[in-house]
C-alpha positions as CSV (number, residue, x, y, z in Angstrom):
1,M,84.6,19.8,-6.0
2,V,84.3,22.2,-9.0
3,L,81.9,19.7,-10.7
4,I,79.8,19.4,-7.6
5,A,79.7,23.2,-7.3
6,G,78.6,23.3,-11.0
7,V,75.8,20.9,-10.3
8,A,74.6,23.0,-7.4
9,L,74.7,26.2,-9.6
10,V,72.8,24.6,-12.5
11,I,70.2,22.8,-10.5
12,S,69.4,25.8,-8.3
13,M,69.1,28.0,-11.4
14,I,66.6,25.6,-13.0
15,A,64.7,25.2,-9.8
16,A,64.4,29.0,-9.5
17,L,63.2,29.3,-13.1
18,L,60.5,26.8,-12.4
19,I,59.4,28.1,-9.0
20,V,59.3,31.9,-9.8
21,P,56.2,31.6,-12.1
22,L,54.3,29.7,-9.3
23,V,55.1,32.4,-6.7
24,R,54.3,35.2,-9.1
25,R,50.8,33.6,-9.7
26,I,50.1,33.0,-6.0
27,A,51.4,36.3,-4.6
28,P,48.6,38.6,-5.8
29,A,46.0,36.2,-4.4
30,I,47.3,36.7,-0.8
31,G,48.0,40.4,-1.1
32,M,51.8,40.0,-1.5
33,V,52.2,42.8,-4.1
34,D,54.2,46.0,-4.2
35,K,51.8,48.9,-5.0
36,P,53.1,52.1,-6.5
37,D,52.8,55.1,-4.1
38,K,53.8,57.7,-6.6
39,E,56.4,59.1,-4.2
40,R,59.2,56.4,-4.0
41,K,57.6,53.4,-5.8
42,L,57.1,54.8,-9.2
43,H,56.4,51.6,-11.2
44,S,53.1,51.9,-13.2
45,S,51.3,48.9,-11.7
46,S,51.3,46.5,-8.8
47,I,54.2,43.9,-9.0
48,A,54.2,40.5,-7.2
49,L,56.5,40.1,-4.2
50,G,57.9,36.9,-2.7
51,G,60.9,36.4,-4.9
52,G,62.8,35.4,-1.8
53,I,60.7,32.2,-1.6
54,A,61.9,31.1,-5.0
55,V,65.5,32.1,-4.3
56,L,65.7,30.2,-1.0
57,A,63.8,27.2,-2.4
58,G,66.1,27.1,-5.5
59,L,69.2,27.3,-3.2
60,L,68.1,24.5,-0.9
61,I,67.1,22.2,-3.9
62,G,70.4,22.9,-5.6
63,V,72.4,22.1,-2.4
64,A,70.3,19.0,-1.7
65,V,70.8,17.6,-5.2
66,A,74.5,18.4,-5.2
67,V,75.1,16.7,-1.9
68,S,73.2,13.7,-3.0
69,V,75.2,13.5,-6.2
70,A,78.4,13.9,-4.3
71,H,77.6,10.8,-2.2
72,S,76.6,8.8,-5.2
73,T,79.1,6.0,-6.2
74,L,78.0,6.5,-9.8
75,F,79.2,10.1,-9.8
76,A,82.6,9.1,-8.3
77,S,83.1,6.4,-10.9
78,V,82.1,8.7,-13.8
79,V,84.5,11.4,-12.5
80,N,87.3,8.9,-12.1
81,E,86.7,7.4,-15.6
82,W,86.1,10.5,-17.6
83,F,88.4,13.0,-15.9
84,G,90.9,10.7,-14.1
85,I,90.1,12.4,-10.8
86,E,89.8,10.5,-7.6
87,F,86.7,11.9,-5.9
88,S,85.4,10.9,-2.4
89,P,82.3,12.2,-0.6
90,D,84.7,12.9,2.3
91,Q,86.0,15.9,0.4
92,L,82.7,17.6,1.2
93,D,82.4,19.1,4.7
94,R,80.0,17.5,7.1
95,F,76.5,19.0,7.4
96,N,76.6,20.0,11.1
97,E,74.4,21.9,13.5
98,Q,75.8,25.2,12.3
99,W,74.5,24.7,8.8
100,L,71.2,23.6,10.2
101,G,71.1,26.7,12.2
102,L,71.8,28.8,9.1
103,I,68.9,27.2,7.2
104,L,66.5,27.7,10.1
105,A,67.7,31.3,10.5
106,A,67.2,31.9,6.8
107,L,63.6,30.4,7.0
108,A,62.9,32.7,10.0
109,M,64.2,35.7,8.2
110,L,62.1,34.8,5.2
111,C,59.0,34.7,7.4
112,V,59.7,38.1,8.8
113,G,60.2,39.5,5.4
114,L,57.0,38.0,4.1
115,V,55.1,39.5,7.0
116,D,56.6,42.8,6.2
117,D,55.8,42.5,2.5
118,I,52.2,41.8,3.2
119,F,51.4,43.8,6.3
120,V,54.3,46.4,6.4
121,L,56.3,46.3,9.7
122,R,57.7,49.4,11.3
123,G,61.5,49.8,10.9
124,R,62.2,49.1,14.6
125,Q,60.0,46.0,14.6
126,K,61.8,44.6,11.7
127,L,65.2,45.4,13.3
128,L,64.2,43.7,16.5
129,C,63.2,40.5,14.6
130,Q,66.5,40.6,12.8
131,I,68.5,40.9,16.0
132,L,66.7,38.0,17.6
133,I,67.2,35.7,14.6
134,I,70.8,36.6,14.2
135,S,71.6,36.3,17.9
136,A,70.1,32.8,17.9
137,L,72.2,31.9,14.9
138,V,75.4,33.3,16.4
139,G,74.6,31.3,19.5
140,T,75.0,28.1,17.6
141,G,78.7,28.9,17.2
142,T,79.0,31.3,14.3
143,V,81.2,33.7,16.1
144,V,83.9,36.0,14.7
145,D,86.7,36.0,17.3
146,R,89.3,37.7,15.1
147,V,89.2,40.3,12.4
148,G,91.8,40.5,9.7
149,L,92.6,43.8,8.2
150,F,95.7,44.8,6.1
151,G,97.3,41.5,7.0
152,M,97.0,42.1,10.7
153,E,94.6,40.3,13.1
154,L,92.6,41.9,15.9
155,Q,91.4,39.8,18.7
156,L,87.8,40.7,19.6
157,G,87.6,38.9,23.0
158,S,84.4,39.8,24.8
159,L,83.2,41.8,21.7
160,A,83.1,38.6,19.5
161,F,79.4,37.9,20.0
162,P,78.1,41.5,19.5
163,G,80.6,42.1,16.8
164,T,79.3,39.1,14.8
165,V,75.7,40.2,15.3
166,L,76.6,43.7,14.1
167,W,78.3,42.3,11.0
168,L,75.4,40.1,10.0
169,L,73.0,43.0,10.7
170,V,75.0,45.2,8.4
171,C,74.9,42.6,5.7
172,V,71.2,42.0,6.0
173,N,70.3,45.6,5.8
174,A,72.9,46.6,3.2
175,L,71.3,44.1,0.7
176,N,67.8,45.3,1.8
177,L,68.6,49.0,1.2
178,I,70.0,48.4,-2.2
179,D,66.9,46.6,-3.4
180,G,65.2,49.6,-4.9
181,A,65.3,49.1,-8.7
182,D,64.7,46.2,-11.1
183,G,67.5,43.7,-10.9
184,V,69.9,45.7,-8.7
185,A,69.9,43.5,-5.5
186,T,69.8,40.3,-7.6
187,T,72.8,41.4,-9.7
188,T,74.7,42.5,-6.7
189,G,73.8,39.3,-4.8
190,F,75.0,37.2,-7.7
191,F,78.5,38.8,-7.8
192,I,78.8,38.7,-4.0
193,S,77.8,35.0,-3.8
194,L,80.0,34.1,-6.7
195,G,83.0,35.8,-5.2
196,L,82.4,34.2,-1.8
197,A,82.1,30.8,-3.5
198,V,85.5,31.1,-5.1
199,I,87.1,32.3,-1.9
200,S,85.5,29.6,0.1
201,L,86.7,27.0,-2.3
202,H,90.2,28.4,-2.2
203,Y,90.3,28.2,1.6
204,G,88.8,24.7,1.7
205,S,85.3,25.5,2.9
206,T,83.7,23.1,0.5
207,L,80.2,23.2,1.9
208,G,80.3,27.0,2.1
209,S,81.4,27.1,-1.5
210,L,78.5,24.8,-2.4
211,F,76.0,27.0,-0.7
212,A,77.4,30.1,-2.4
213,F,77.4,28.6,-5.9
214,A,73.8,27.4,-5.3
215,L,72.8,30.9,-4.2
216,A,74.5,32.4,-7.3
217,G,72.6,30.0,-9.6
218,S,69.3,30.6,-7.9
219,L,69.8,34.4,-8.3
220,V,70.6,33.9,-12.0
221,G,67.3,32.0,-12.4
222,F,65.4,34.7,-10.6
223,L,67.1,37.5,-12.5
224,W,65.3,36.3,-15.7
225,F,62.1,37.5,-14.2
226,N,63.6,40.4,-12.2
227,K,65.4,42.2,-15.0
228,P,63.8,45.4,-16.3
229,P,60.9,45.5,-16.6
230,A,60.5,43.2,-13.6
231,T,57.5,41.0,-13.2
232,I,58.3,40.0,-9.7
233,F,60.4,41.6,-6.9
234,L,62.6,40.0,-4.2
235,G,60.8,41.9,-1.5
236,D,62.2,42.3,2.0
237,A,61.9,38.5,2.4
238,G,64.4,38.0,-0.5
239,S,66.9,40.8,0.1
240,M,67.2,40.0,3.9
241,V,67.7,36.3,3.3
242,I,70.4,37.0,0.7
243,G,72.1,39.4,3.1
244,L,72.0,36.8,5.9
245,L,73.4,34.1,3.7
246,V,76.3,36.1,2.3
247,G,77.1,37.5,5.7
248,V,77.4,34.0,7.2
249,I,79.3,32.5,4.3
250,S,81.8,35.4,4.5
251,V,82.4,34.3,8.1
252,W,82.6,30.6,7.2
253,S,84.8,31.2,4.1
254,S,87.7,29.7,6.1
255,V,86.6,26.2,7.2
256,K,89.2,25.8,10.0
257,E,88.5,28.9,12.0
258,S,85.5,31.3,12.6
259,T,87.5,34.4,11.6
260,L,86.1,37.2,9.5
261,L,88.5,37.6,6.6
262,A,87.7,41.2,6.4
263,S,89.9,42.3,3.5
264,A,88.2,40.0,1.0
265,P,84.6,39.7,2.2
266,I,84.2,43.4,2.9
267,A,85.6,44.2,-0.5
268,I,83.2,41.8,-2.2
269,L,80.3,43.6,-0.3
270,A,81.7,47.0,-1.3
271,V,78.7,48.2,-3.4
272,P,75.9,47.6,-0.8
273,L,78.1,48.6,2.1
274,I,79.0,52.0,0.4
275,D,75.3,52.6,-0.4
276,S,74.1,51.8,3.1
277,A,76.9,53.8,4.8
278,A,76.0,56.8,2.6
279,A,72.3,56.5,3.5
280,I,73.0,56.3,7.2
281,T,75.3,59.3,7.0
282,R,72.8,61.3,5.0
283,R,69.9,60.7,7.3
284,W,71.9,61.1,10.5
285,L,73.5,64.4,9.5
286,T,70.3,65.9,8.2
287,G,68.3,65.0,11.3
288,R,66.0,62.5,9.5
289,S,65.0,59.2,11.0
290,I,67.4,56.4,10.3
291,Y,64.4,54.5,8.9
292,A,63.3,57.4,6.6
293,A,63.1,56.4,3.0
294,D,64.3,58.5,0.1
295,R,65.4,58.2,-3.5
296,A,69.0,59.1,-3.0
297,H,70.5,55.6,-3.0
298,L,73.2,54.5,-5.4
299,H,70.8,52.8,-7.9
300,H,68.4,55.8,-7.9
301,L,71.1,58.3,-8.8
302,L,72.7,56.1,-11.4
303,Q,69.3,55.4,-13.0
304,R,68.6,59.1,-12.9
305,K,71.9,59.9,-14.6
306,Y,72.4,57.0,-17.0
307,G,69.0,55.3,-17.4
308,H,68.0,51.8,-16.1
309,K,69.9,49.5,-18.4
310,K,73.2,51.4,-18.1
311,M,72.6,51.6,-14.4
312,L,72.5,47.8,-14.1
313,L,75.7,47.5,-16.3
314,I,77.5,50.1,-14.0
315,V,76.4,48.2,-10.9
316,A,77.6,44.9,-12.4
317,G,80.9,46.6,-13.4
318,L,81.5,47.9,-9.9
319,C,80.7,44.6,-8.3
320,S,83.0,42.8,-10.8
321,L,85.9,45.2,-9.9
322,A,85.5,44.7,-6.2
323,T,84.9,40.9,-6.5
324,G,87.8,40.3,-8.9
325,L,90.3,42.1,-6.7
326,A,89.0,40.4,-3.5
327,I,89.4,37.0,-5.1
328,A,92.9,38.0,-6.2
329,S,93.8,39.1,-2.7
330,A,92.7,35.7,-1.3
331,I,94.6,33.7,-3.9
332,F,97.8,35.7,-3.8
333,N,97.5,36.5,0.0
334,A,97.7,40.2,-0.8
335,P,95.1,42.0,1.4
336,M,95.8,45.4,-0.1
337,L,94.3,44.2,-3.4
338,A,91.0,43.9,-1.6
339,V,91.4,47.2,0.0
340,G,92.3,48.7,-3.4
341,G,89.1,47.2,-4.9
342,F,86.9,48.8,-2.2
343,A,88.7,52.1,-2.5
344,G,88.5,51.9,-6.3
345,V,84.7,51.7,-6.2
346,I,84.5,54.7,-3.9
347,C,86.9,56.7,-6.1
348,L,85.1,55.9,-9.3
349,L,81.8,57.0,-7.8
350,L,83.2,60.2,-6.4
351,V,85.3,61.2,-9.4
352,T,82.3,60.9,-11.7
353,R,80.1,62.5,-9.1
354,S,77.7,59.6,-9.6
355,F,77.2,58.9,-5.9
356,G,78.6,59.9,-2.5
357,Y,79.6,63.4,-3.4
358,A,76.7,65.1,-1.6
359,E,77.4,63.0,1.5
360,C,81.0,64.1,1.6
361,Q,79.9,67.7,1.3
362,L,77.5,67.2,4.1
363,V,80.2,65.8,6.3
364,A,82.4,68.7,5.4
365,M,79.6,71.1,6.2
366,K,79.0,69.6,9.6
367,L,82.7,69.6,10.4
368,S,82.8,73.3,9.4
369,N,79.8,74.1,11.7
370,L,81.5,72.3,14.5
371,T,84.7,74.2,14.0
372,H,82.8,77.5,13.8
373,S,81.0,76.7,17.1
374,M,84.4,76.0,18.8
375,F,85.5,79.5,18.1
376,S,82.3,81.4,18.9
377,R,82.8,85.0,20.0
378,P,82.6,86.2,23.6
379,S,79.2,87.7,24.5
380,G,80.6,91.3,24.6
381,M,81.8,91.3,21.0
382,Q,79.9,92.1,17.9
383,P,77.9,89.1,16.9
384,S,78.2,87.3,13.6
385,S,76.3,84.6,11.8
386,D,77.0,81.7,9.5
387,S,74.7,80.4,6.8
388,R,75.4,77.2,4.9
389,W,73.3,75.3,2.4
390,L,73.8,72.1,0.4
391,P,71.8,70.7,-2.5
392,L,71.8,67.0,-1.7
393,Q,70.1,66.0,-4.9
394,G,68.6,67.6,-8.0
395,S,68.8,71.1,-9.4
396,G,65.9,73.0,-7.8
397,D,66.5,76.6,-6.7
398,W,65.7,76.0,-3.1
399,Q,67.6,79.0,-1.9
400,M,64.5,81.1,-2.7
401,V,62.9,79.1,0.1
402,W,65.9,79.3,2.4
403,E,66.9,83.0,2.2
404,P,63.7,84.5,3.5
405,L,64.0,82.1,6.5
406,V,67.5,83.4,7.2
407,Q,66.3,87.0,7.0
408,M,63.4,86.3,9.4
409,A,65.8,84.5,11.8
410,R,68.1,87.5,11.9
411,I,65.2,90.0,12.4
412,N,63.8,87.9,15.3
413,E,67.3,87.3,16.8
414,L,67.0,83.5,16.7
415,S,70.0,81.4,17.6
416,R,69.7,78.8,14.9
417,V,67.4,77.8,12.1
418,S,67.7,74.8,9.7
419,I,65.6,73.3,6.9
420,D,65.7,69.8,5.4
421,L,63.7,69.2,2.2
422,N,63.2,65.7,0.8
423,L,61.0,65.4,-2.3
424,S,61.6,61.8,-3.3
425,S,59.4,61.7,-6.4
426,L,61.3,64.7,-7.9
427,H,64.7,63.4,-6.9
428,E,65.2,66.7,-5.0
429,G,66.9,67.1,-1.6
430,F,68.2,70.3,0.1
431,H,69.7,70.9,3.6
432,A,70.6,74.3,5.1
433,N,71.6,75.6,8.4
434,W,72.0,79.2,9.8
435,S,73.4,79.9,13.2
436,D,74.4,82.9,15.3
437,S,77.9,83.1,16.6
438,R,76.7,83.4,20.2
439,Q,74.7,80.4,21.1
440,P,72.8,80.1,24.4
441,D,73.8,77.2,26.7
442,R,72.0,74.0,25.9
443,D,69.9,74.2,29.1
444,S,68.7,77.7,28.0
445,Q,67.7,76.7,24.5
446,A,64.1,76.6,23.3
447,S,63.5,74.7,20.1
448,M,60.6,74.2,17.8
449,R,60.3,71.6,15.0
450,W,57.7,71.7,12.2
451,P,57.0,69.1,9.5
452,I,56.7,71.1,6.3
453,V,53.5,69.9,4.7
454,I,52.3,71.3,1.4
455,R,48.8,71.0,0.0
456,L,48.7,69.7,-3.6
457,P,47.2,71.8,-6.3
458,D,43.5,71.0,-7.0
459,S,43.5,68.4,-4.3
460,H,42.7,67.8,-0.7
461,V,45.8,65.8,-0.4
462,S,48.8,67.1,1.6
463,L,52.4,65.9,1.5
464,N,55.2,66.1,4.0
465,V,58.3,67.4,2.1
466,G,60.7,68.1,5.0
467,T,61.2,69.7,8.4
468,L,62.0,73.2,9.7
469,T,63.8,73.6,13.0
470,M,64.3,76.8,15.0
471,V,66.3,77.4,18.2
472,A,66.2,80.6,20.4
473,D,67.2,81.7,23.8
474,A,64.6,80.5,26.3
475,D,65.3,83.3,28.7
476,R,63.9,86.0,26.5
477,T,60.4,87.2,27.6
478,D,59.2,87.7,24.0
479,L,60.1,84.2,22.9
480,S,56.6,83.2,21.8
481,E,56.3,86.4,19.8
482,R,59.5,85.7,17.9
483,F,58.4,82.2,17.0
484,S,55.0,83.5,16.0
485,N,56.7,85.9,13.6
486,V,58.4,83.1,11.8
487,C,55.1,81.0,11.7
488,S,53.5,83.9,9.9
489,M,55.7,83.3,6.8
490,L,54.9,79.6,6.5
491,G,52.2,80.2,3.9
492,Q,54.7,82.1,1.8
493,M,57.1,79.1,2.1
494,E,54.5,76.8,0.6
495,A,54.0,79.1,-2.4
496,Q,57.8,79.2,-2.9
497,I,58.0,75.4,-2.8
498,H,55.2,75.1,-5.4
499,S,57.1,77.7,-7.5
500,V,60.3,75.6,-7.5
501,I,58.3,72.4,-8.3
502,A,56.6,74.1,-11.3
503,K,60.0,75.3,-12.6
504,L,61.4,71.8,-12.3
505,D,58.5,70.4,-14.3
506,R,59.0,72.9,-17.1
507,E,62.7,72.1,-17.2
508,I,62.0,68.4,-17.5
509,I,59.4,68.9,-20.2
510,S,61.9,71.0,-22.2
511,L,64.7,68.4,-21.8
512,Q,62.5,65.6,-23.1
513,A,62.7,67.3,-26.6
514,S,66.3,66.0,-26.8
515,P,66.4,62.2,-27.3
516,Q,70.0,62.1,-26.1
517,Q,69.1,63.2,-22.6
518,V,68.2,60.7,-20.0
519,V,65.4,62.4,-18.2
520,P,62.3,61.3,-16.3
521,K,58.7,62.1,-17.1
522,P,57.3,65.3,-15.6
523,A,57.1,64.6,-11.9
524,S,54.6,67.1,-10.5
525,L,53.8,66.2,-6.9
526,G,50.2,66.9,-7.7
527,R,50.2,64.1,-10.3
528,E,52.4,61.7,-8.4
529,T,51.2,61.6,-4.9
530,Q,48.7,58.9,-3.9
531,E,45.6,60.3,-2.1
532,S,45.6,59.6,1.6
533,E,42.7,59.5,4.0
534,S,44.9,61.0,6.7
535,A,45.9,64.1,4.7
536,V,46.7,67.1,6.8
537,P,44.2,69.9,5.9
538,A,46.5,72.7,6.8
539,S,48.8,74.0,4.1
540,I,51.8,73.9,6.5
541,A,51.4,71.7,9.5
542,T,52.9,73.2,12.6
543,D,53.8,71.7,15.9
544,P,53.0,74.1,18.7
545,A,55.1,72.2,21.2
546,L,57.8,74.4,22.7
547,T,60.7,72.5,24.3
548,P,63.1,74.5,26.5
């Protein structure tokens, strides 16, 4: 079987090497390109998308050739004569309706991704399509009925179907989220598929191992064109297909039972799972949309700190650590090795403060706020207040924006005020919250929420850089006046934001004088934001809606 797996890997790699140039040439003609937006997509020119077509095509070609070779009498005789190994095509699992369902689901996911790459779907539209495709696939029999953790098994019962759908959704979107820098998703996908291939082979899932080896080979072929500086991207089509394939193969890694071997597959997927978990935590606790994009992912922060080439090496090293220990856990039947690999990746990132540290601080901040609210003072006692801020990313002095807001909130006796700033192109993020000890009941709270939109210097373009939220007692007769008083300082806030941005630009320019420092080019928002026809003319857009 190892020889057949090698055939699948080599053929799929060669196929991908031949197909990628064709896709790269056709993609611009049909508008399938990734254009820089100067906010998150900071590459200098448009790059072809559609790498997922080449990856999936290479995979299918590699599997088809390997299966054909396995059923060849010539191959069996050569293996017997040269290596003294008795080989029979019966050693290969039968290609049943479940595998056909996986291929059809992968093709459907590819189509959804291509539509998104060309026309740009909304997050909820893409999620709905993913759920429909995965539900249909799970309906063919790919159901996780037991979950193995720490050597123990948990029966899912009626939760088997939704649990399997959730796992595959997590895999699809975890690979999709980590696809934000040249070669990252491809490198991550290679290590994941290689690890799953070895584990599948160990447990006797021969066809699953064949698919995983072929996927690894196809990704190696694609990586030749996707390494920095990339000439073609995977696109959503590629990253979602890879996520679906590795998710299903992780379920099928044991041929006899449809049981999720959680300790090993989850450890293999450690890097994308950690990144997506941190992204969801960050967006949820700061009040952003779960679909909101930013540049605070693992690859963004590693690239910012170490540079692109070192970032890829670090990602490869983390994947190697997790994959190696996961394979060892399967071979030696020691689930704690896989758990140790997952925990080791987290510890390395936290100890070096390379990733996840801000999210941990954010969780601690929210827990502290919750504890503070549980022990609020009775209405008759002297009131107190609590102000907390957290630099999520970057080094900007955003407290000069925050402190005047706190003073204004105190003067106008607001109950709570919070600000969330997200300047992706500058790699800057800031979240702060102030609250009075005596909060009105939820039914008596009036809240207002503004998008913070600044006008760019010497331009008619405006950019949304965050949100401002205020809460007050709705029973007060002068409520409108209090909110108006805060609105009057929004112009001052814009000037303060521009002041911080200008200071950051000066610091970056001065750091560039030192060749040992890994620093970006000056990232003034005025130079990096693409002009939009729907620019908001006001310096700070306000939402007059008042919701009691």
